[in-house]
MARBAZA-220887 format. One record per residue (C-alpha): residue number from 1; x, y, z; residue in one letter. Coordinates in steps of 0.001 Angstrom, whole numbers. Example, Ala and Ser with C-alpha at 12.3 -4.5 7.8 and 13.67 -1.06 7.14 Angstrom:
% MARBAZA-220887
1  12300  -4500  7800  A
2  13670  -1060  7140  S
//
This chain:
% MARBAZA-220887
1  60554  99675  117154  M
2  59089  97183  119401  G
3  56886  96060  120908  T
4  58948  96718  123964  V
5  58005  96058  127604  T
6  59225  97651  130841  P
7  61098  94558  131814  R
8  62936  91954  129591  P
9  60983  88860  128612  Q
10  61772  85908  126402  T
11  58311  85705  124675  G
12  56579  82569  123818  N
13  58481  79287  123235  P
14  59841  78583  119827  K
15  58829  77821  117125  P
16  56514  80865  117190  R
17  56398  81954  113538  M
18  54894  79977  110670  F
19  54748  80859  107020  R
20  51795  79865  104811  I
21  53206  80463  101391  P
22  50196  79291  99511  Q
23  48130  82163  101020  A
24  51069  84652  101233  R
25  50459  84667  105040  A
26  52203  84424  108310  I
27  51046  83229  111732  V
28  53083  84479  114677  N
29  52845  84152  118411  R
30  56026  86051  119341  M
31  54690  87325  122665  G
32  56639  90644  122896  F
33  60093  88936  123069  N
34  62526  91817  123939  N
35  65333  92887  126187  D
36  63325  95532  127956  G
37  62893  99154  127300  V
38  66197  100281  128918  D
39  68111  97986  126503  A
40  66208  99332  123543  L
41  66927  102980  124525  L
42  70646  102071  124752  R
43  70498  100660  121265  N
44  68604  103662  119955  V
45  71127  106059  121394  S
46  73928  104308  119508  R
47  72295  104020  116189  M
48  72941  106183  113164  R
49  69340  106300  111915  Y
50  68066  109887  111609  R
51  64549  109491  110298  G
52  61264  109612  112266  I
53  61393  106924  115030  L
54  58211  105305  116621  G
55  58502  103151  119684  I
56  55918  100612  120288  N
57  55072  99906  123989  V
58  53249  97046  125595  G
59  52819  95308  128977  K
60  54823  92453  130389  N
61  53109  89049  130181  F
62  53159  88623  133986  D
63  51745  92128  134854  T
64  48200  91621  135995  P
65  45766  93077  133511  I
66  44527  95359  136315  E
67  47972  96945  136445  R
68  48524  97318  132727  A
69  48258  101112  132912  V
70  51425  101125  135040  D
71  53351  99316  132255  D
72  52179  101559  129450  Y
73  53046  104643  131519  L
74  56478  103274  132336  A
75  56992  102666  128587  G
76  55832  106062  127558  L
77  58035  107823  130131  R
78  61131  105877  129038  K
79  60501  106184  125318  A
80  59476  109895  125338  Y
81  62888  111521  125194  P
82  64083  109515  122158  L
83  60838  108736  120219  A
84  59081  110869  117605  H
85  55873  109067  118373  Y
86  54841  106197  120763  V
87  52463  103402  119750  T
88  50427  101908  122508  V
89  49793  98265  121571  N
90  46594  96960  123230  I
91  45822  94475  120446  S
92  48350  91689  120167  S
93  46568  88334  120386  P
94  49721  86821  121912  N
95  49640  88298  125401  T
96  46847  86949  127581  K
97  43879  89242  128106  N
98  45664  92172  126435  L
99  42753  92773  123967  R
100  40421  93306  126932  S
101  41992  96745  127194  L
102  39969  97670  124158  Q
103  36763  97480  126199  E
104  35331  100739  127453  P
105  35897  100034  131199  G
106  39602  99498  130680  A
107  40176  101782  127648  L
108  38906  105003  129224  D
109  41235  104975  132245  P
110  44161  103864  130066  L
111  43788  106654  127522  L
112  43201  109242  130264  Q
113  46274  108244  132150  A
114  48357  108269  128968  L
115  47144  111740  127916  K
116  47755  113200  131408  E
117  51243  111794  131393  E
118  51872  113011  127798  Q
119  50977  116567  128924  A
120  53325  116340  131882  R
121  56226  114948  129750  L
122  55578  117558  127029  A
123  56084  120262  129605  Q
124  59206  118500  131056  Q
125  60856  117868  127683  H
126  59627  120938  125826  G
127  58025  118893  122927  R
128  54840  117052  122192  Q
129  55383  113393  121273  V
130  52165  111943  119601  P
131  50547  108830  120913  I
132  49046  106224  118506  A
133  46627  103501  119612  L
134  47025  100173  117765  K
135  43805  98229  117639  I
136  42731  94728  116455  A
137  40837  93698  113386  P
138  38544  91390  115239  D
139  36107  94060  116251  L
140  32393  94407  115536  D
141  30913  97707  114578  E
142  29666  98454  118115  S
143  33187  97982  119370  Q
144  34609  100313  116600  I
145  31984  102796  117658  D
146  33178  102859  121195  V
147  36822  103033  120242  I
148  36301  105860  117743  A
149  34363  107798  120471  D
150  37031  107336  123005  R
151  39804  108389  120546  L
152  38067  111627  119970  I
153  37093  112237  123571  A
154  40672  111777  124828  H
155  42307  113580  121944  R
156  44397  110639  120901  I
157  46902  111676  118171  D
158  46473  108729  115834  A
159  45093  105230  115461  V
160  46813  102215  113811  I
161  44416  99741  112218  A
162  45144  96964  112427  T
163  47099  94334  114265  N
164  46985  90583  113332  T
165  43715  88557  113339  T
166  42659  85487  115121  L
167  40533  84518  112149  S
168  41765  81772  109847  R
169  39616  82811  106964  E
170  41630  82253  103735  G
171  44048  79800  105289  V
172  41755  77101  106790  A
173  43210  73664  106101  G
174  46588  74800  105008  L
175  49827  73656  106874  P
176  50596  76116  109698  G
177  47080  77544  109825  A
178  46220  75489  112922  E
179  49038  77144  114952  E
180  48006  79543  117741  A
181  48856  83149  117090  G
182  47979  86162  114944  G
183  47442  85775  111236  L
184  48935  88453  108842  S
185  49620  88912  105158  G
186  47175  88714  102311  A
187  44258  87069  104203  P
188  44198  90029  106648  L
189  43773  92702  103938  R
190  40031  92858  103523  D
191  39385  92632  107310  R
192  41808  95339  108132  A
193  40557  97647  105313  T
194  37074  97257  106582  A
195  38186  98449  110015  V
196  39964  101510  108436  V
197  36782  102276  106489  R
198  34614  102074  109540  S
199  36976  104275  111552  L
200  37131  106856  108852  A
201  33364  107127  108749  T
202  33207  107697  112498  R
203  36315  109839  112891  L
204  35679  112191  109890  T
205  39269  113351  109903  G
206  39548  114240  113533  R
207  42032  111425  114252  V
208  44600  110419  111560  P
209  44320  106673  110649  I
210  47504  104642  109989  I
211  46646  101602  107951  A
212  48366  98183  108346  A
213  47387  94634  107405  G
214  47710  92751  104121  G
215  49609  95441  102259  V
216  51585  93420  99614  L
217  51349  95705  96612  S
218  50738  99245  95522  G
219  47121  98517  94888  A
220  46752  97291  98429  D
221  48234  100562  99764  A
222  45974  102590  97382  R
223  42943  100695  98737  E
224  43836  101637  102345  K
225  44180  105306  101407  L
226  40978  105239  99522  D
227  39302  103673  102603  A
228  40335  106750  104675  G
229  43839  106032  105891  A
230  46372  108862  106109  A
231  49433  106666  106178  L
232  50203  102947  105284  V
233  52435  100585  107049  Q
234  54109  97433  105726  I
235  54859  94345  107826  Y
236  54446  90891  106380  S
237  54473  92491  102967  G
238  58201  93294  103201  S
239  60319  92091  100405  S
240  61995  89422  102583  T
241  58699  87723  103195  A
242  57680  87940  99559  V
243  60980  86322  98445  R
244  60136  83432  100709  A
245  56609  83134  99313  W
246  57621  83473  95706  S
247  60504  81073  95920  G
248  62743  83280  93720  K
249  64866  86442  94232  P
250  62960  89642  94078  S
251  63824  92085  91248  Q
252  63582  95831  91817  P
253  61485  96311  88611  Q
254  59066  93599  89598  D
255  56347  95260  91745  A
256  54588  91895  92289  E
257  57706  90554  94124  N
258  58799  93781  95801  V
259  55908  95535  97536  P
260  57917  98605  98298  L
261  58636  99077  94635  A
262  55021  98359  93882  G
263  53885  100967  96391  L
264  56072  103658  94820  L
265  55049  102865  91304  S
266  51396  101926  91661  D
267  49885  103459  94869  A
268  50636  107130  93892  F
269  50352  107227  90104  R
270  49208  110906  90081  T
271  50741  113407  87693  E
272  53078  115823  89623  G
273  53477  113683  92709  D
274  57024  113665  94131  A
275  57311  110216  95415  L
276  59571  109079  98201  R
277  59495  106557  101040  P
278  59028  107951  104499  G
279  60901  106364  107381  P
280  57924  106752  109630  F
281  58420  103349  111221  T
282  56725  101271  113874  D
283  58542  97930  114423  G
284  59135  96315  110981  A
285  56706  98723  109402  G
286  57265  101559  106869  M
287  54806  104343  106121  C
288  54539  105887  102677  L
289  52847  109053  101659  C
290  52885  111820  98999  R
291  54697  114981  100041  P
292  52524  117997  99543  G
293  52322  121673  100614  I
294  53894  122901  103837  N
295  51106  123461  106377  T
296  51864  123754  110031  P
297  50166  121175  112195  G
298  47260  118862  111572  Y
299  44420  118359  113884  N
300  46332  120468  116410  S
301  49047  117851  116300  L
302  52776  118422  116430  S
303  54305  115665  114379  W
304  57999  116327  114719  P
305  60014  117255  111645  S
306  56894  116657  109587  A
307  55450  118532  106551  Q
308  51906  118342  105381  A
309  50932  115723  102897  C
310  48042  115757  100554  V
311  45994  112691  99710  T
312  42938  113728  97862  G
313  41474  116554  99958  T
314  42979  115300  103257  R
315  45868  117085  104875  L
316  47896  114565  106865  I
317  51173  114759  108935  P
318  53698  112674  107195  S
319  57319  112733  106020  L
320  60332  114519  107407  P
321  61358  117388  105136  T
322  64602  115581  104475  Q
323  64547  111757  104235  C
324  67740  110078  105225  P
//
């Protein structure tokens, strides 16, 4: 759920979301519109959902970037008692200067502060809540090198690759493409997969990679897993978005129109796999994985209510033992 900020904020002025159906893409500049973390927690405490819950935290738009750590720590403290994992979003293109937190001079103190607070909260609450760092697709290889090194050095529990892109490759000249904001959907796929592959080469299994970006079919999900991801999230590729792009109602048997059905039927076409969707969510996303053998822990992580999942030779934390 999220991204949520410590204080309520309205986000950017409307209109702030633009569909580009010809390219199966969306441009958004939402700007972390939300009612604040306290309101979110009240809603969470009332909801009947019993799956794994991720809460995505960010900074308020009017918090100086030099004070960003304060907002992320406030979000972590508030979310910790109810979240199964917390995503630290430092890669939205719609909050001024936010992506500068990916630079070494800002990233090191942020990650150190988060890990210190995580340890304190774990002792206070008697459980370890993993922290996932969400990064941008618009990174060069040297920047990915630095981020991977910092993820390992600070023992961050997972990385989400990627957020939306500022590039307009694949949509240039189409109506809506000129709008400011982050581009998602099909044009993001290759760029996001390249970041996953680069991270996988550098992390060598030490930090799980959660892939997002351009996942509109089972083949897209399979590509992310083959690139080195442990889990896959779906955002713009949700069935609602695809109905709008296709101009006709989606049918459950049509994997081209229903990406979730496509993921289940195409991404894991291995004999003996017991397939089921995992409600490992972050905002509008859903992660899917193959349930495998029960193995305690992964990379010394404590993913709550999780069982081990096998993708090739990789053991990855994944689904709750019982899906809702």
